N, C-alpha and C positions, 0 to 999 in steps of 0.2 A: 119512567125515563131511565136511559142508560147513562151513567156518569162517564164523562170523558176521562180517559186515562191520562195521567200526568206525563209530560214529556220527559224522556230520559235525561238524567242529570248531566250525562256527557254531552248531549246535544245542546243543552242550555249553556253549559260551560264553554263549549267550543265557539259559540257565536262571537263573544268579544275577542277571542283569539284569532278568529278568521278576519274580523275587522282590523285587528292589529297587524295581521300579515299583509292585508291589502294596503294599509297605510304605509307600512315599512317598504313594501314593494314599490309603491308610487314614489316615495322619497328616494329610494335607491336608484330608480330609473330616471326620474325627471328632476331630482334635486339639483344636480350640477347645472343642467340647462337653465333651470329657474334662477340660480345664482348668477349665471352669465347675463341673462336677460335683465334681471333687476339691477345689476351693477351698471349695465349699459344705459338703462333708462335713467338711473340716478345721475350719471354724468351728463346725459342728454338734457336733463332738466336744469342741472346746476351750471353747466357750461354750454351755452348756446352754440359755440363754434365746434363742439365735440362731434356733432352729427353731420358735418359738412362732408361731401364726397372726398375732398382733398384730405381731410383728416382721417377718414376711414381708410383710404388707400395708403396714406402715410403710416398708419398703425400696422397694416398688413406688411408693408415693405420693411418696417423696423423689425418686426418679429420673424421675418422669413428665415434668417439663418438659424435662429433658435428652433423654429418649427421643423426645419429640414434635419438638423442634428437630432431633434427629438424623434423624428421618423426613424433615424438610424438606431437609436436606443430602443425604439419599439420593435424593430426587426430582431435585435439581439434578445429582447425580452420574450419574443414569440417562441424561441427555442429554449426558454428557461434560463437565460443568462442575463448579463448586464455588462455594458462596455463603459468603463470609466475613462477611456482615452479619447473620447470624442472631442472634448475641448482642446486637448493637446494636438490632436489630428488637425482640427480646423486652424489652430494657430500655426502649425507647421505649414499648412497650405498657404497661409498669408506670406510667410517668410520665403518659401520656395518659389512662389509666384513672383515676389519682388526680386529675388536673386536672378531668376530666369529672364525677367524683363529688363531690369536695370543693370545688373552686373554682366550677364551673358549677352545682353542686347538682342534677345529673341522677340518674335512677334507674339501677339496675344494668343493665337491658336496653339502655339507651342507651349506657352505657359499653362493654358487650360489642360492640355494633355499631360503635362508633368504633374500638375496638381491632382488630377484624377488618378494617375498612376501611383503617386505617393500615397493617396488615401487607400487604394486597393492593397498596396504592399503593407501598410500598417495593419489593415484588417486581416491580411494573410498571416502576419506575424502573430496577431492575437489568436487566430484560428489554430496555428501550429502549436502555440503554447497551451491552449485550452483543450483542443480536440485530440492532438497527438501526444503532447507531453503530459496531458492530464492534470494540468495545474488549475485550481479553482478559478473561475472567471474573474472574480473580484481581485484576487491577487495578481493574476496574469495581466489584466488590463491596467491595474495600478502600476505595475512595473513598466509596462509599455508607456504609460503616461509620463512617468519620470524620464524614461529614456528619450522619448520624442521631444519633450520640453528641452532637455539638454542638447539634443541634436539640432534643434531649431536654433539655439544660441550659437552652437559651434559653426554652422554653415554661414552665419552672418557675423561671426566674430563678436557676438554679444551686442551688436548695434542695429538700430533700425535702418532700413534701406530706403532711400528716396532718390528721385531723379536729380542729376547733377551733383551728387554727393562726391566728396573727395575720397579716393581709395587709399589703401595703405602705402602704395608706391608714389603717392602724390598726384596721380592722374585723376581725371574726372570720369565718373561712370558713363559708359557709352550709351546706355539705353534709357528708356523711360516707360511709364505706364501708358500703353497705347490706347487709342480710342476704342478699338474693338474689344479690348479686355475690360475697360471701364464700363462698357455697355452692359455688362452683367449686373451692375447695380444701378447705373444711371440711365439705361435705356428704357424705352416704353414701347408697348404695342397698343396703339390707341391710347385710351386714358389709363391703362393698367401698366405698372412698372414690371420690368423683367423679373425681379426677385419674387413678386407676388405670383406671377405666372409659373415660375419654377416651383414655388411652394405648393400651389394648388395642383399643378401637374404631377409632381412627385407624390403628393397625398393620394391623388386618384390612382396613380400607378401602383402604389403599395397596397391600397385597398383592393384593387383588382387582383393583384397577385395573391394576397393573403386570403381573400374571401371568395374568389371566383376561379381559382386554378387548383389543380391537384398538387402543385408544388406548395402552395399556401397551406393546403390541408395537411400535407406532410410536415411542414414546419410546425404547425400547431400541434400535431400529434407528438412530435419530438419534444416540444415544450411541456405537454401534458404528462406524458409517460414515455420516456425514451426507450425503456426496455420493452414495453408493449409495442411501440412503433418498430423496434428492431425485429421482434418476433413476427410482425406483420409484413416484413420484407422491406421496410423503409431503410435506406442507407443513412443512418443517423449521423455518422461522421461527416458525410458529404453535405448534408443539409445544415448542420451546425456551422461548418466551415463557411458555407455560402452566406449564412446569415451575418457572420462577423465581417466577411469581406464586403458585403453590401452595406453594412453599417459604416465601415471605413470610407467607402466611396461617398455615401451621403454626408458624412462629416466633412469630407474634403470639399464637397459642393458648397456647404455652409461657409467654409473658409474662403472659397473662391469669391462668394458674394462679399464677405468681409474685406478681402483684399481690394476688390474693386471699389468698395465704399470708402475705405480709408485712403486709398491712393498711394500707399507706401507700405513698406514691410515693418510694421510696428511689432516689436518683439513681445509686447504684452497682449497682443490680439488673441482672443479665444480663451483668455484666462477665466472668465466668468461664464463661459458657455456651458460647461459641464453641468453645473447645478441646475441651470434653467432647462437644459435639454432633458435631464433625468426627471425634473419636476413635471414638465408637460407630458412626458411619456407615462408617468405614474398617474397623473390626473386623467389621462385618456382611458385608463382602465375603468374609471368610475362612470364614464359617460353612458347614459341610457341603460345603466345596469348590466352592461355586457360582461363585465368581470374578467376581461382578458385584454392583452395589448391589441390595439386597433388603430388604424391610420386616422380615421375621422375623429376619433376621440382625442388623439394627440393634437390634431389640428385645432380642435375646439379649445383644448387646454392652452395652446399657444395664443389663440385669439383672446382668451380671457386674461392672460397675463399682459397682452398688448393693451387691452382696454384699461386694465388697472394702472399700468405704468403711464399711459398717455393721460388718463384722467387725473392721476395724482400730480403729474407734471403741470397740467393746465391749472390745477388748483394751487400751484407753487408750494407744494409740500416738500420737505427735505428728501433728498435722494434715499436716505437710509430707511425711510418709511416704506419704500418699494420692497425691500427685502422682507420686512415684517409682513407686508401684504401677501407676498408670494408664499411665505410660510403658512399664513392663515388659509390661503386658497388650497395649498397642498393638504393641510390638515382636514379641511372640509371634504376634499375629494377622497381622502382615505376613509373618513367616516362613512361616506356614501358607498365606497367600494367594499368595505369589510363589515363595519358595525351594523348598518341597516340591512345589508344582504344577509348577514349571518342571523340577525334578529328575525328576518322574514322566514328563513329556513328553519330556525329553531321553533318558531310559533307553529308553522305548518306541521312539522314533525310531531310536536306535542299534541296538536289537535288530532292528528291521525292516530296516535297512540291511545288517546283518551277515548276515541270513538270505537 
């Protein structure tokens, strides 16, 4: 009889490594989705009213401004940058909308146009500082954030604006928040509220642009390696500028919804939007193991935060628990994005070397 030759030591050693790579890959790809589903099921079991259609649509309506601002951050991240002025931009949109409607006495359509234009101008300022003045994106958008916050207070004289308010000269403000403007938060199309439609529609639009068009591929190329993209003929400056302008417009749309929701020019509006928007955009990188900024990942990140905040509220937990929960969610997402993906790559590389 012929004795069987023993298996190579490298082949035996590589089997556990390959199993580890598979496990790490599954965790990196599906871990965040599993966390979202498990958290949803937990609240569904513990709070019977959590799963009602009214509550589901209410959650999506609540998170829509954060999700839309997060889409703007996602667009900036696609070209390798980050916009810290999205919260200030949204807050400025609230103030400028209130000023246009209440102080200037204009109709809702004019206010919407002014808000979108202001967002584009703030985005253009960021683009000029980052792309042409060559200031690092974090420093440039941080400076813009402070400038916009100050400008927001200047145009309203540091006061919140509301209908029938008394002006400095003793007269009464001539305008008000019109029904056509308030429709952006309080309107519905069938059973679905307008903010939810805007959120889902903009998510679909950004996904299509980034994943299905040559412009999206060029934006991703710029974010991956700007010099290689330039050598390939991509107009890097143009695409980077367009990304920041688009981010500014998306932030202003988030502010538009907030203005219609509040129904006045609250000077503190948008103050907490920055951290949430950046969080959902970073969370989006981890979804399905894609490892890059993407629209649907950001949308799922926003949904997870909505689920958590709504569930905690229904359980009557203190408001500060929500911030802790957001931090835990972001930490988990970062583990899925970097640790497990890096673990998978390291294991595969080690197995390949051993064989």
